[in-house]
C-alpha beads as a LAMMPS data file, in Angstrom:
LAMMPS data file: protein, C-alpha beads

353 atoms
352 bonds

1 atom types
1 bond types

-500.0 500.0 xlo xhi
-500.0 500.0 ylo yhi
-500.0 500.0 zlo zhi

Masses

1 110.0

Atoms # bond

1 1 1 1.679 -30.131 2.081
2 1 1 -1.001 -29.435 0.492
3 1 1 -3.529 -31.345 -1.058
4 1 1 -4.208 -29.735 -4.640
5 1 1 -7.350 -31.603 -4.993
6 1 1 -9.200 -30.627 -1.886
7 1 1 -8.230 -26.675 -3.345
8 1 1 -9.553 -27.682 -6.984
9 1 1 -12.724 -29.351 -5.946
10 1 1 -13.200 -26.097 -3.265
11 1 1 -12.544 -23.319 -6.734
12 1 1 -15.180 -25.957 -8.911
13 1 1 -17.896 -25.693 -6.086
14 1 1 -17.491 -21.692 -5.878
15 1 1 -17.680 -21.682 -9.466
16 1 1 -20.937 -23.171 -9.504
17 1 1 -22.472 -21.344 -6.657
18 1 1 -21.540 -18.056 -8.215
19 1 1 -23.647 -18.878 -11.186
20 1 1 -26.417 -18.571 -9.133
21 1 1 -28.200 -15.357 -9.680
22 1 1 -30.012 -15.178 -6.195
23 1 1 -26.793 -14.925 -4.217
24 1 1 -26.668 -12.441 -2.391
25 1 1 -24.109 -9.450 -2.848
26 1 1 -22.195 -9.299 0.004
27 1 1 -21.709 -13.484 0.007
28 1 1 -21.214 -13.152 -3.959
29 1 1 -18.186 -10.409 -2.996
30 1 1 -16.574 -13.107 -0.712
31 1 1 -16.771 -15.944 -3.028
32 1 1 -15.308 -14.003 -5.582
33 1 1 -12.696 -13.225 -3.854
34 1 1 -12.203 -16.394 -2.168
35 1 1 -12.698 -17.963 -5.917
36 1 1 -10.158 -15.538 -7.387
37 1 1 -7.412 -16.340 -4.788
38 1 1 -8.060 -20.169 -5.609
39 1 1 -7.831 -19.881 -9.500
40 1 1 -4.386 -17.788 -8.675
41 1 1 -2.708 -20.726 -6.680
42 1 1 -3.999 -23.497 -9.128
43 1 1 -2.855 -21.837 -12.240
44 1 1 0.898 -20.954 -10.426
45 1 1 0.759 -24.539 -9.241
46 1 1 0.094 -25.845 -12.492
47 1 1 2.781 -23.577 -14.026
48 1 1 5.415 -25.025 -11.550
49 1 1 4.497 -28.387 -12.288
50 1 1 4.847 -28.177 -16.024
51 1 1 8.361 -26.680 -15.021
52 1 1 9.493 -29.323 -12.909
53 1 1 8.555 -31.719 -15.558
54 1 1 10.888 -29.755 -18.317
55 1 1 13.910 -29.467 -15.758
56 1 1 13.711 -33.574 -15.186
57 1 1 13.024 -34.000 -18.996
58 1 1 16.333 -31.635 -19.548
59 1 1 17.873 -33.535 -17.102
60 1 1 18.105 -36.525 -18.766
61 1 1 20.081 -34.959 -21.781
62 1 1 22.749 -33.799 -19.653
63 1 1 24.404 -36.949 -20.091
64 1 1 24.074 -37.204 -23.917
65 1 1 27.054 -38.187 -26.137
66 1 1 26.421 -34.963 -28.306
67 1 1 28.124 -31.998 -26.412
68 1 1 25.819 -29.298 -28.248
69 1 1 22.726 -30.947 -26.720
70 1 1 24.545 -30.694 -23.501
71 1 1 24.809 -27.316 -23.461
72 1 1 20.860 -26.715 -24.427
73 1 1 19.578 -28.981 -22.155
74 1 1 21.913 -26.838 -19.335
75 1 1 20.915 -23.661 -20.532
76 1 1 17.342 -24.567 -20.568
77 1 1 17.539 -26.013 -17.408
78 1 1 18.753 -22.654 -15.971
79 1 1 16.003 -20.643 -17.548
80 1 1 13.566 -22.831 -16.680
81 1 1 14.785 -22.625 -12.813
82 1 1 14.721 -19.223 -12.311
83 1 1 11.249 -18.983 -14.270
84 1 1 10.276 -21.620 -11.285
85 1 1 12.008 -19.635 -8.229
86 1 1 9.618 -16.553 -9.531
87 1 1 6.481 -18.311 -9.590
88 1 1 7.348 -20.027 -6.135
89 1 1 7.699 -16.516 -4.830
90 1 1 4.438 -15.221 -6.705
91 1 1 2.900 -19.072 -5.191
92 1 1 3.858 -17.709 -1.504
93 1 1 2.486 -14.625 -2.133
94 1 1 -0.848 -16.121 -2.692
95 1 1 -1.024 -18.886 -0.692
96 1 1 -0.313 -16.531 2.552
97 1 1 -1.985 -13.109 1.305
98 1 1 -1.343 -10.446 3.267
99 1 1 -4.560 -8.525 2.556
100 1 1 -7.129 -9.282 -0.207
101 1 1 -7.318 -5.149 -0.954
102 1 1 -3.452 -5.507 -2.007
103 1 1 -4.603 -4.264 -5.574
104 1 1 -6.658 -1.269 -4.403
105 1 1 -5.511 1.907 -4.392
106 1 1 -5.121 3.841 -1.321
107 1 1 -5.530 7.516 0.729
108 1 1 -2.221 8.416 2.506
109 1 1 -2.419 10.866 5.130
110 1 1 0.826 12.764 5.643
111 1 1 1.137 14.868 8.895
112 1 1 3.960 16.835 10.352
113 1 1 4.726 15.751 13.629
114 1 1 7.423 16.528 16.431
115 1 1 9.639 19.324 14.816
116 1 1 7.393 22.743 13.705
117 1 1 8.509 23.976 10.394
118 1 1 11.284 21.801 9.757
119 1 1 8.806 18.923 10.417
120 1 1 6.061 20.182 8.101
121 1 1 8.927 20.755 4.978
122 1 1 9.880 17.010 5.694
123 1 1 5.588 16.231 5.496
124 1 1 6.303 18.004 1.656
125 1 1 9.533 16.127 0.649
126 1 1 7.603 12.703 1.970
127 1 1 4.510 13.773 -0.177
128 1 1 7.442 14.505 -2.916
129 1 1 9.140 10.789 -2.666
130 1 1 5.284 9.288 -2.798
131 1 1 4.109 11.284 -6.174
132 1 1 7.307 10.482 -7.335
133 1 1 7.438 6.671 -7.143
134 1 1 3.959 6.892 -8.153
135 1 1 4.825 8.280 -11.694
136 1 1 7.588 5.908 -11.873
137 1 1 4.624 2.878 -11.583
138 1 1 2.032 4.412 -13.687
139 1 1 -0.105 5.105 -11.010
140 1 1 -2.521 8.450 -10.810
141 1 1 -1.462 10.944 -7.603
142 1 1 -3.256 13.957 -6.253
143 1 1 -3.913 16.042 -3.563
144 1 1 -7.626 15.661 -2.024
145 1 1 -6.966 17.934 1.193
146 1 1 -3.932 20.003 2.165
147 1 1 -3.156 22.667 4.774
148 1 1 0.419 24.803 3.859
149 1 1 2.577 26.318 6.066
150 1 1 4.042 29.730 4.996
151 1 1 7.476 28.579 4.174
152 1 1 5.910 25.778 1.690
153 1 1 5.388 22.727 3.721
154 1 1 2.170 21.095 5.050
155 1 1 0.775 20.771 8.707
156 1 1 -1.056 17.998 6.938
157 1 1 -1.759 16.765 3.385
158 1 1 -4.254 13.842 2.152
159 1 1 -3.442 12.071 -1.256
160 1 1 -4.977 9.983 -3.460
161 1 1 -2.860 7.493 -5.478
162 1 1 -5.203 4.881 -8.365
163 1 1 -3.475 2.466 -9.736
164 1 1 -2.789 -1.322 -9.713
165 1 1 -1.513 -3.032 -6.657
166 1 1 -0.524 0.841 -4.622
167 1 1 -1.817 -0.686 -1.505
168 1 1 0.427 -3.987 -1.874
169 1 1 3.729 -1.791 -2.447
170 1 1 2.888 1.055 0.400
171 1 1 0.594 -0.114 3.136
172 1 1 3.868 -0.627 5.042
173 1 1 4.889 3.135 5.024
174 1 1 2.138 3.727 7.946
175 1 1 4.092 4.733 10.791
176 1 1 6.347 7.502 12.199
177 1 1 9.133 8.798 9.852
178 1 1 11.734 10.389 11.400
179 1 1 14.612 13.147 9.722
180 1 1 17.950 14.152 10.945
181 1 1 19.081 16.793 8.641
182 1 1 20.225 21.081 9.140
183 1 1 17.108 22.610 8.800
184 1 1 16.759 25.841 6.331
185 1 1 15.482 28.175 8.881
186 1 1 18.879 27.109 11.207
187 1 1 21.661 29.585 10.763
188 1 1 24.079 27.494 12.767
189 1 1 24.081 24.383 10.563
190 1 1 23.312 22.256 12.970
191 1 1 21.696 18.732 12.552
192 1 1 18.121 18.363 14.043
193 1 1 15.498 15.909 14.096
194 1 1 11.941 15.879 13.244
195 1 1 9.252 13.681 12.269
196 1 1 6.046 12.919 10.392
197 1 1 3.641 10.350 10.686
198 1 1 1.844 8.624 7.532
199 1 1 -1.232 6.448 7.500
200 1 1 -2.088 4.498 4.407
201 1 1 -5.274 3.366 3.559
202 1 1 -6.870 1.273 1.127
203 1 1 -10.105 2.421 -0.961
204 1 1 -12.808 0.112 -0.207
205 1 1 -16.308 0.063 -2.273
206 1 1 -19.754 0.729 -1.372
207 1 1 -19.928 -3.526 -0.101
208 1 1 -17.466 -3.627 2.331
209 1 1 -18.357 0.045 4.195
210 1 1 -21.814 1.210 4.057
211 1 1 -22.386 4.803 4.778
212 1 1 -26.231 5.803 5.920
213 1 1 -26.988 9.501 4.130
214 1 1 -28.564 10.403 7.456
215 1 1 -25.247 10.232 9.436
216 1 1 -23.683 12.551 7.468
217 1 1 -23.380 16.688 7.748
218 1 1 -22.670 17.988 4.354
219 1 1 -20.714 21.213 4.272
220 1 1 -19.523 23.359 1.239
221 1 1 -16.915 26.327 0.814
222 1 1 -14.907 27.772 -1.811
223 1 1 -12.028 25.791 -2.986
224 1 1 -7.903 27.493 -3.513
225 1 1 -5.969 29.852 -1.147
226 1 1 -2.027 29.232 -0.289
227 1 1 -0.607 26.374 -2.277
228 1 1 -4.086 25.391 -4.030
229 1 1 -4.078 24.469 -7.709
230 1 1 -6.807 27.460 -8.597
231 1 1 -9.083 29.488 -6.574
232 1 1 -12.417 28.798 -7.099
233 1 1 -15.349 31.382 -7.195
234 1 1 -18.223 28.862 -6.792
235 1 1 -18.854 26.515 -3.450
236 1 1 -17.274 23.710 -4.830
237 1 1 -15.277 22.371 -1.885
238 1 1 -16.952 19.452 0.027
239 1 1 -16.704 18.795 3.960
240 1 1 -18.121 15.582 5.358
241 1 1 -18.700 14.994 8.920
242 1 1 -19.371 11.309 9.855
243 1 1 -21.355 11.914 12.739
244 1 1 -21.570 8.569 14.712
245 1 1 -17.920 8.575 14.823
246 1 1 -17.182 12.364 14.501
247 1 1 -14.711 11.720 11.613
248 1 1 -14.308 14.685 9.231
249 1 1 -13.072 14.393 5.438
250 1 1 -13.046 17.153 3.401
251 1 1 -11.888 17.651 -0.583
252 1 1 -11.334 20.398 -2.692
253 1 1 -9.456 18.659 -5.791
254 1 1 -11.943 19.242 -8.777
255 1 1 -13.742 22.333 -9.576
256 1 1 -17.141 20.257 -9.674
257 1 1 -18.956 19.795 -6.617
258 1 1 -20.263 16.411 -7.518
259 1 1 -16.886 14.801 -7.798
260 1 1 -15.027 16.397 -4.726
261 1 1 -18.305 14.671 -3.233
262 1 1 -17.705 11.561 -4.323
263 1 1 -14.230 11.261 -3.963
264 1 1 -14.750 12.679 -0.475
265 1 1 -17.053 9.509 -0.381
266 1 1 -14.419 7.216 -0.671
267 1 1 -11.906 8.710 1.578
268 1 1 -14.645 8.411 4.681
269 1 1 -15.115 5.052 3.590
270 1 1 -11.449 4.390 3.856
271 1 1 -11.038 5.805 7.139
272 1 1 -14.279 3.907 8.524
273 1 1 -12.675 0.643 7.238
274 1 1 -9.269 1.551 8.742
275 1 1 -11.364 2.743 11.855
276 1 1 -13.191 -0.732 11.933
277 1 1 -9.679 -2.606 11.471
278 1 1 -8.022 -1.045 13.999
279 1 1 -10.627 -1.753 16.419
280 1 1 -10.796 -5.159 15.701
281 1 1 -6.823 -5.898 15.950
282 1 1 -6.795 -3.676 19.362
283 1 1 -9.544 -6.171 20.555
284 1 1 -7.372 -9.091 19.366
285 1 1 -4.091 -7.753 20.941
286 1 1 -4.725 -5.089 23.808
287 1 1 -1.133 -4.145 23.902
288 1 1 -1.283 -3.114 19.797
289 1 1 0.125 0.024 19.486
290 1 1 -1.870 3.005 17.121
291 1 1 -0.808 2.996 13.118
292 1 1 1.077 6.088 13.689
293 1 1 2.006 6.511 17.137
294 1 1 1.701 9.906 18.535
295 1 1 4.491 11.196 16.642
296 1 1 7.127 11.567 19.505
297 1 1 10.434 10.929 18.190
298 1 1 11.114 7.480 19.577
299 1 1 8.795 5.750 17.871
300 1 1 9.920 5.034 14.544
301 1 1 9.437 2.964 11.335
302 1 1 12.249 4.684 9.626
303 1 1 15.113 7.348 9.687
304 1 1 16.220 9.616 6.999
305 1 1 19.687 11.148 7.542
306 1 1 20.575 13.626 5.337
307 1 1 24.474 14.724 6.186
308 1 1 24.963 11.038 5.879
309 1 1 22.874 10.286 2.580
310 1 1 21.470 7.356 4.598
311 1 1 18.054 5.767 4.863
312 1 1 17.013 3.093 7.407
313 1 1 14.126 0.849 7.747
314 1 1 14.025 -0.127 11.894
315 1 1 11.746 -3.288 10.858
316 1 1 13.979 -4.953 7.934
317 1 1 16.913 -3.380 9.410
318 1 1 17.631 -2.096 5.806
319 1 1 20.059 0.654 5.863
320 1 1 20.704 2.293 2.147
321 1 1 23.238 4.687 1.496
322 1 1 21.417 6.580 -1.113
323 1 1 18.865 8.867 0.586
324 1 1 19.107 11.312 -2.326
325 1 1 17.988 8.646 -4.885
326 1 1 15.314 7.215 -2.696
327 1 1 13.662 10.902 -2.049
328 1 1 13.715 11.222 -6.123
329 1 1 10.857 8.100 -5.829
330 1 1 14.082 5.128 -5.872
331 1 1 11.962 3.312 -3.630
332 1 1 11.556 -0.700 -4.480
333 1 1 14.862 -1.305 -2.621
334 1 1 13.486 -0.157 0.577
335 1 1 9.448 -1.603 -0.390
336 1 1 10.575 -5.161 -1.560
337 1 1 12.600 -5.917 1.679
338 1 1 9.309 -4.696 3.735
339 1 1 7.130 -6.901 1.111
340 1 1 9.434 -9.984 1.671
341 1 1 9.530 -9.709 5.515
342 1 1 5.644 -9.486 5.691
343 1 1 5.752 -12.401 3.847
344 1 1 7.833 -14.136 6.257
345 1 1 5.445 -13.376 9.257
346 1 1 2.344 -14.866 7.316
347 1 1 3.733 -17.889 6.543
348 1 1 1.976 -19.746 9.959
349 1 1 -1.029 -17.973 9.007
350 1 1 -2.050 -19.507 5.912
351 1 1 -6.151 -19.689 4.542
352 1 1 -5.247 -22.476 2.681
353 1 1 -4.585 -26.244 2.626

Bonds

1 1 1 2
2 1 2 3
3 1 3 4
4 1 4 5
5 1 5 6
6 1 6 7
7 1 7 8
8 1 8 9
9 1 9 10
10 1 10 11
11 1 11 12
12 1 12 13
13 1 13 14
14 1 14 15
15 1 15 16
16 1 16 17
17 1 17 18
18 1 18 19
19 1 19 20
20 1 20 21
21 1 21 22
22 1 22 23
23 1 23 24
24 1 24 25
25 1 25 26
26 1 26 27
27 1 27 28
28 1 28 29
29 1 29 30
30 1 30 31
31 1 31 32
32 1 32 33
33 1 33 34
34 1 34 35
35 1 35 36
36 1 36 37
37 1 37 38
38 1 38 39
39 1 39 40
40 1 40 41
41 1 41 42
42 1 42 43
43 1 43 44
44 1 44 45
45 1 45 46
46 1 46 47
47 1 47 48
48 1 48 49
49 1 49 50
50 1 50 51
51 1 51 52
52 1 52 53
53 1 53 54
54 1 54 55
55 1 55 56
56 1 56 57
57 1 57 58
58 1 58 59
59 1 59 60
60 1 60 61
61 1 61 62
62 1 62 63
63 1 63 64
64 1 64 65
65 1 65 66
66 1 66 67
67 1 67 68
68 1 68 69
69 1 69 70
70 1 70 71
71 1 71 72
72 1 72 73
73 1 73 74
74 1 74 75
75 1 75 76
76 1 76 77
77 1 77 78
78 1 78 79
79 1 79 80
80 1 80 81
81 1 81 82
82 1 82 83
83 1 83 84
84 1 84 85
85 1 85 86
86 1 86 87
87 1 87 88
88 1 88 89
89 1 89 90
90 1 90 91
91 1 91 92
92 1 92 93
93 1 93 94
94 1 94 95
95 1 95 96
96 1 96 97
97 1 97 98
98 1 98 99
99 1 99 100
100 1 100 101
101 1 101 102
102 1 102 103
103 1 103 104
104 1 104 105
105 1 105 106
106 1 106 107
107 1 107 108
108 1 108 109
109 1 109 110
110 1 110 111
111 1 111 112
112 1 112 113
113 1 113 114
114 1 114 115
115 1 115 116
116 1 116 117
117 1 117 118
118 1 118 119
119 1 119 120
120 1 120 121
121 1 121 122
122 1 122 123
123 1 123 124
124 1 124 125
125 1 125 126
126 1 126 127
127 1 127 128
128 1 128 129
129 1 129 130
130 1 130 131
131 1 131 132
132 1 132 133
133 1 133 134
134 1 134 135
135 1 135 136
136 1 136 137
137 1 137 138
138 1 138 139
139 1 139 140
140 1 140 141
141 1 141 142
142 1 142 143
143 1 143 144
144 1 144 145
145 1 145 146
146 1 146 147
147 1 147 148
148 1 148 149
149 1 149 150
150 1 150 151
151 1 151 152
152 1 152 153
153 1 153 154
154 1 154 155
155 1 155 156
156 1 156 157
157 1 157 158
158 1 158 159
159 1 159 160
160 1 160 161
161 1 161 162
162 1 162 163
163 1 163 164
164 1 164 165
165 1 165 166
166 1 166 167
167 1 167 168
168 1 168 169
169 1 169 170
170 1 170 171
171 1 171 172
172 1 172 173
173 1 173 174
174 1 174 175
175 1 175 176
176 1 176 177
177 1 177 178
178 1 178 179
179 1 179 180
180 1 180 181
181 1 181 182
182 1 182 183
183 1 183 184
184 1 184 185
185 1 185 186
186 1 186 187
187 1 187 188
188 1 188 189
189 1 189 190
190 1 190 191
191 1 191 192
192 1 192 193
193 1 193 194
194 1 194 195
195 1 195 196
196 1 196 197
197 1 197 198
198 1 198 199
199 1 199 200
200 1 200 201
201 1 201 202
202 1 202 203
203 1 203 204
204 1 204 205
205 1 205 206
206 1 206 207
207 1 207 208
208 1 208 209
209 1 209 210
210 1 210 211
211 1 211 212
212 1 212 213
213 1 213 214
214 1 214 215
215 1 215 216
216 1 216 217
217 1 217 218
218 1 218 219
219 1 219 220
220 1 220 221
221 1 221 222
222 1 222 223
223 1 223 224
224 1 224 225
225 1 225 226
226 1 226 227
227 1 227 228
228 1 228 229
229 1 229 230
230 1 230 231
231 1 231 232
232 1 232 233
233 1 233 234
234 1 234 235
235 1 235 236
236 1 236 237
237 1 237 238
238 1 238 239
239 1 239 240
240 1 240 241
241 1 241 242
242 1 242 243
243 1 243 244
244 1 244 245
245 1 245 246
246 1 246 247
247 1 247 248
248 1 248 249
249 1 249 250
250 1 250 251
251 1 251 252
252 1 252 253
253 1 253 254
254 1 254 255
255 1 255 256
256 1 256 257
257 1 257 258
258 1 258 259
259 1 259 260
260 1 260 261
261 1 261 262
262 1 262 263
263 1 263 264
264 1 264 265
265 1 265 266
266 1 266 267
267 1 267 268
268 1 268 269
269 1 269 270
270 1 270 271
271 1 271 272
272 1 272 273
273 1 273 274
274 1 274 275
275 1 275 276
276 1 276 277
277 1 277 278
278 1 278 279
279 1 279 280
280 1 280 281
281 1 281 282
282 1 282 283
283 1 283 284
284 1 284 285
285 1 285 286
286 1 286 287
287 1 287 288
288 1 288 289
289 1 289 290
290 1 290 291
291 1 291 292
292 1 292 293
293 1 293 294
294 1 294 295
295 1 295 296
296 1 296 297
297 1 297 298
298 1 298 299
299 1 299 300
300 1 300 301
301 1 301 302
302 1 302 303
303 1 303 304
304 1 304 305
305 1 305 306
306 1 306 307
307 1 307 308
308 1 308 309
309 1 309 310
310 1 310 311
311 1 311 312
312 1 312 313
313 1 313 314
314 1 314 315
315 1 315 316
316 1 316 317
317 1 317 318
318 1 318 319
319 1 319 320
320 1 320 321
321 1 321 322
322 1 322 323
323 1 323 324
324 1 324 325
325 1 325 326
326 1 326 327
327 1 327 328
328 1 328 329
329 1 329 330
330 1 330 331
331 1 331 332
332 1 332 333
333 1 333 334
334 1 334 335
335 1 335 336
336 1 336 337
337 1 337 338
338 1 338 339
339 1 339 340
340 1 340 341
341 1 341 342
342 1 342 343
343 1 343 344
344 1 344 345
345 1 345 346
346 1 346 347
347 1 347 348
348 1 348 349
349 1 349 350
350 1 350 351
351 1 351 352
352 1 352 353
């Protein structure tokens, strides 16, 4: 049982510390995140308490001799109960936080795995699925870097999705996606199995990941080419190499070299953050698998079966017979069960109470 007075005291203490102008920047950022979390918890709890009081008061009117009064009371109880249930679910989200970066924008890397040209074509299908889902949510999606095949597929693709709570909804897309369908290249009409790997990384800020300029090699080149948005006559595209880790990122999204460099730096920060996160998790669990695996057919988080118009998520065991709609960006029936599945796994790891 949570002691709400203890949480309130902690919140009040943080508020008093945050007014100190001498507070170090990293410590301030940590305190602000904790303060925001506690504020959400306490506010949601207070709303639930008010609703419970209203329900109790309405229940006392259900025994009234006045039929109209009883009907009004029952309706108020029903409405308040629905609101209370929703708030309790929200409270679980803040009590058992999945990640303090759930509100962040993301970079998504999509790479063709096993299956050759068909895998590259499915990589393009996944990109379109995420792009359409982003549109439905009011997020902004754009391609940062791409390697296009002669059939219009992608050997690899990096996209950026900017908006609120993007990481919360899309982080569980990391892994191997398996597709079963008849390739355009198969004249015999046989069903092939191919894979695509996806990695979703939250966008992080300079406080979380600091990059020493001396650790960077910066190359410029001419943007454009097959599948590009435009062909640029200047060397506006940027390639950054992080010398200590060997990580390489590139961006040719903008006509401006300055903008491309800023985007590439953001992407490099996200990759470095993801690298460190994976390292820490691997040390904590020696048996932990890599985020996206090797791309082999047996390693999968989801299967897309086109002949049966079926998609199955292998973590929630959710199967939908509307693959066509999912590929058009109707992803909530897959993603929301994943959020619930993750919430269940987090209940024993609460940092509150």
